[in-house]
N, C-alpha and C positions, 0 to 999 in steps of 0.2 A: 505449497512449494514442492516441486518434484525433482527427484534425482533421475535423470534420463537413463541411467544404467539399470534401474529397477522401477518400472512404471506400474507395478501392482498396487501401490498405495503411496500417498504423498508422505514426504518426510516431515512436513510441518503444515498445519492448518492455521490460517489467519482469518479471523472473523471480523468483518467490517463493523457490524453492529448487532446487538441482540434487542429484538422488539419487546415491548411490554408483555406480550404473550409468551415470551421465552423462545420465539422462533428466531433462527439465525437469518440475518439479512446480509447477503453478499451481492452487491450490484455488479454489473459488468465492468471489469477493469479495463481502462483504455491505455494506460501506460505504467511501466514499472522500471525502476532503476535500483540496482544494488549500490549501496554507499561504499566506496572503496575503503578497504582496510578496517571495516567495522561490521558488526553483526546486525546491520540495518538494511531495510529495503523501503523505498518510497513507492507508493502506489497512488495513481490518480484514476478517478472513475466519474460516472455521471450520477450525482446525488444532490438532492435539494438542500441538504444540511451541511455536510462536510465532503468536499470533493477530492481531498488529498490527505493521506495519512502516512505515518512512518511506523513500521513494524519491526520488532526484534525477530531476527531469523531463527534464533535458538529457542525462543519460547512461544512465538506467535502473538505476543501481546502488543497492543497499541502503545507506542512510545510518545507519539505526538499527533495531534489533529490540527490541520492547517485550515482554520475557520475562514480565513480571508480568501480562499480559493472557492469560488462559487459556481454552481451549475455543472459544467463539464470540464474536467481536467483531461485534455487530450494529449498533452505533452509535458514532460518534465525532464530535468537533467541534473547531474551532480558534478561538481568540479573534481578533477583528479585527486586533489588533496583533501577532499571532503569538507571544505570550509564553506562552500556555497551550494545552494540548490535553487533552481528556478522552476516555476510552474506556469503552464499556459492554460488559462480557463476561458470560457465563453460566456 
């Protein structure tokens, strides 16, 4: 996550997955939405295992993995009151 006022380094790093070899795995992210009034961000990517996750913007930690979203998550959205989220997969 970047602050456009200072692009020298990210303000928070979010790791999608750590491989058994301890390598960091970050697939190409297709869609991202901040959850209104919460320190959360939803991200969707192309991944064979989990294509959508929720991250804490303060710590970068994974809060939730959406296992029912398969293959490619090209779109997602969050309701203005943060009660609903929808994901589009292929």
